[in-house]
C-alpha positions as CSV (number, residue, x, y, z in Angstrom):
1,M,-1.8,15.5,-10.0
2,G,-0.5,13.8,-13.0
3,L,1.2,10.5,-13.4
4,P,3.5,9.3,-16.2
5,P,1.7,6.8,-18.4
6,N,4.5,4.3,-18.4
7,C,3.2,2.4,-15.3
8,A,0.0,1.2,-16.9
9,N,-0.6,-2.4,-16.1
10,A,0.7,-4.8,-18.7
11,P,-0.5,-8.4,-18.7
12,S,1.0,-9.9,-15.6
13,S,0.8,-13.6,-16.4
14,K,1.7,-15.8,-19.3
15,S,1.1,-19.3,-20.3
16,S,1.8,-22.0,-17.7
17,S,4.4,-23.5,-20.0
18,E,6.6,-20.5,-19.9
19,V,9.7,-20.8,-17.7
20,R,10.1,-17.8,-15.3
21,P,13.2,-16.8,-13.4
22,A,13.3,-17.8,-9.7
23,L,12.5,-15.2,-7.1
24,A,15.7,-13.2,-6.4
25,S,14.7,-10.0,-4.6
26,I,12.0,-8.4,-2.4
27,H,11.8,-4.7,-2.1
28,F,9.7,-2.7,0.5
29,L,8.2,0.7,-0.1
30,T,7.5,2.1,3.4
31,L,7.3,5.2,5.5
32,F,8.9,3.3,8.4
33,P,12.1,1.6,7.3
34,E,13.1,1.2,11.0
35,L,10.2,-1.3,11.4
36,V,11.3,-3.4,8.4
37,R,15.1,-3.6,8.5
38,P,15.5,-5.5,11.8
39,G,13.2,-8.3,10.5
40,L,15.3,-8.6,7.3
41,E,18.5,-8.8,9.2
42,A,17.4,-11.7,11.5
43,S,16.7,-15.4,11.3
44,L,16.3,-17.1,7.9
45,M,15.8,-13.8,6.0
46,G,19.1,-12.4,7.4
47,K,20.9,-15.7,6.6
48,A,19.4,-15.8,3.1
49,A,20.7,-12.3,2.4
50,L,24.2,-13.1,3.8
51,R,24.4,-16.2,1.7
52,G,23.4,-14.3,-1.5
53,L,20.2,-16.4,-1.9
54,M,18.0,-13.4,-1.7
55,R,18.3,-9.6,-2.0
56,F,16.2,-7.2,0.2
57,G,15.7,-3.5,-0.4
58,V,14.0,-0.8,1.6
59,T,12.9,2.5,0.1
60,Q,11.7,5.4,2.2
61,I,8.6,6.8,0.5
62,R,9.0,10.2,2.1
63,D,12.3,10.7,0.2
64,F,10.3,11.3,-2.9
65,A,8.1,14.1,-1.6
66,T,8.7,17.3,-3.5
67,D,7.8,20.0,-0.9
68,K,9.9,21.3,2.0
69,H,7.7,19.6,4.5
70,R,8.2,16.2,2.7
71,T,4.4,15.7,2.5
72,V,3.3,12.2,1.5
73,D,-0.4,12.4,2.1
74,D,-3.4,14.6,1.5
75,T,-7.1,14.8,2.5
76,P,-9.5,12.5,0.6
77,Y,-11.2,14.2,-2.4
78,G,-14.8,14.8,-1.5
79,G,-14.2,14.6,2.2
80,G,-13.9,11.8,4.7
81,E,-11.9,10.8,7.7
82,G,-8.1,10.3,7.7
83,M,-5.5,11.0,5.2
84,V,-4.6,9.3,1.9
85,L,-1.1,8.5,0.6
86,R,-0.5,10.5,-2.5
87,A,-0.3,8.7,-5.9
88,D,2.5,10.9,-7.3
89,V,4.9,10.4,-4.4
90,L,4.2,6.6,-4.4
91,H,4.8,6.4,-8.1
92,S,8.1,8.2,-7.8
93,A,9.2,5.8,-5.1
94,W,8.0,2.8,-7.1
95,S,9.7,3.9,-10.3
96,S,13.0,4.3,-8.4
97,V,12.9,0.6,-7.7
98,V,11.4,-0.9,-10.9
99,G,12.7,1.7,-13.4
100,P,10.8,3.9,-15.9
101,T,9.6,0.9,-18.1
102,P,9.4,-2.1,-15.7
103,D,9.0,-5.6,-17.1
104,R,5.7,-6.6,-15.5
105,T,6.3,-10.2,-16.5
106,R,9.2,-10.3,-14.0
107,V,8.2,-7.8,-11.3
108,R,5.1,-8.2,-9.1
109,T,3.9,-5.2,-7.1
110,I,1.7,-6.0,-4.1
111,L,-0.1,-3.6,-1.9
112,L,-0.6,-4.9,1.7
113,S,-4.2,-3.9,2.3
114,P,-7.3,-5.1,4.3
115,Q,-9.2,-5.1,1.1
116,G,-7.1,-7.8,-0.5
117,P,-7.7,-11.6,-0.4
118,R,-6.2,-13.6,2.5
119,F,-2.5,-14.5,2.1
120,T,-2.0,-18.2,2.1
121,Q,0.7,-20.8,1.8
122,S,-0.5,-21.5,-1.7
123,K,-0.1,-17.8,-2.6
124,A,3.4,-17.8,-1.1
125,K,4.4,-20.6,-3.5
126,D,2.8,-18.8,-6.4
127,L,4.9,-15.7,-5.7
128,L,8.1,-17.6,-6.2
129,K,7.6,-17.4,-10.0
130,W,8.3,-13.7,-10.1
131,E,11.9,-12.5,-10.2
132,Q,11.2,-9.4,-8.0
133,L,8.5,-8.6,-5.5
134,V,7.7,-5.0,-4.6
135,L,5.7,-4.8,-1.3
136,V,3.9,-1.5,-0.8
137,C,3.2,-0.8,2.9
138,G,0.1,1.3,3.1
139,H,-0.5,3.8,5.9
140,Y,-3.0,6.4,7.2
141,E,-6.5,6.0,5.9
142,G,-5.4,4.4,2.6
143,V,-3.7,4.7,-0.7
144,D,-4.8,6.9,-3.7
145,E,-6.7,4.5,-6.0
146,R,-4.8,5.9,-9.1
147,F,-1.6,4.4,-7.8
148,I,-3.3,1.0,-7.1
149,D,-4.9,0.9,-10.6
150,L,-1.8,1.9,-12.5
151,C,1.1,0.3,-10.6
152,C,-0.2,-2.5,-8.3
153,D,-0.7,-6.0,-9.6
154,E,-2.7,-7.3,-6.6
155,E,-3.6,-6.6,-3.0
156,L,-3.0,-9.0,-0.1
157,S,-4.3,-9.1,3.5
158,I,-2.9,-11.2,6.3
159,G,-6.1,-11.3,8.3
160,D,-9.3,-9.6,9.4
161,Y,-8.0,-7.1,11.9
162,V,-6.7,-3.6,11.9
163,L,-3.0,-2.7,12.0
164,T,-1.3,0.7,12.0
165,G,0.4,0.1,8.6
166,G,1.5,-2.5,6.1
167,E,5.0,-3.1,7.4
168,L,4.3,-6.1,9.6
169,P,2.1,-7.8,6.9
170,A,4.8,-7.1,4.3
171,L,7.4,-8.9,6.6
172,V,5.0,-11.8,7.0
173,V,4.7,-12.2,3.2
174,A,8.5,-11.8,2.8
175,D,9.2,-14.4,5.5
176,A,6.8,-17.0,4.1
177,V,8.1,-16.6,0.6
178,T,11.8,-16.5,1.4
179,R,11.8,-19.7,3.3
180,L,10.5,-21.4,0.2
181,V,13.4,-20.3,-1.9
182,P,15.7,-23.3,-2.6
183,G,18.6,-23.4,-0.3
184,V,17.3,-21.0,2.4
185,V,16.0,-23.8,4.7
186,G,18.8,-26.3,5.3
187,N,16.6,-29.3,5.5
188,E,14.3,-29.3,2.5
189,Q,12.1,-32.0,4.0
190,S,11.1,-29.6,6.7
191,I,9.3,-27.5,4.1
192,S,7.4,-30.4,2.5
193,R,6.3,-31.4,6.0
194,D,5.3,-28.0,7.2
195,S,1.9,-27.3,8.8
196,L,-0.6,-26.3,6.1
197,E,1.2,-28.4,3.5
198,P,-1.1,-31.1,2.0
199,G,-0.5,-34.7,3.0
200,L,-0.9,-37.8,0.7
201,G,-4.6,-37.6,1.0
202,G,-4.8,-33.8,0.5
203,E,-5.3,-33.1,4.2
204,R,-3.3,-30.4,6.0
205,L,-0.3,-31.7,8.0
206,L,-0.9,-29.8,11.2
207,K,1.8,-30.4,13.8
208,Y,1.3,-32.9,16.6
209,P,2.5,-32.1,20.2
210,Q,6.3,-32.1,20.4
211,Y,8.7,-32.2,23.4
212,T,12.4,-31.9,24.1
213,R,14.2,-34.8,25.9
214,P,13.3,-35.2,29.6
């Protein structure tokens, strides 16, 4: 299957002195929008969207299948267990979000994958410097490597365990990043005093036991 050449990776970082736009939107590519949308409509993410502080989008990958059965996967070339998400279908879904010639200095495409490095609070802060995040929710046995090589800037994992798909990890990333966007959390001090944030001596500020009034 052929892929258009316009999704080749451009350099995805510039000098630290360059000023980037603040994160404005997070988009999900998924086979199960019904898993994603409730999380985006609740709690801080829902409030952030209502207040216009963040935009969230959800794209059904299956809408870009080209056959009557809306097939999105195929058997691994050379054999093996499970099915693999097709590169051409994923590329079409991705292009519908970022456009035919995406500005890769403003858009960051992330595949949620057990092969990726562990997602951390430091990474959440780092992702704020991109104007748009595109979170690709893998499924089945994996994703065709051609799509990863051409269109994904990085892979992230939320832990060493097996999940059915990438939807829940993508929501974890979106939640962690969204709460860092200025104005989303009402009390800014609560962010600086979060667990996992460094204290004056560089130690993590893990929470002490807390209680309501007697």
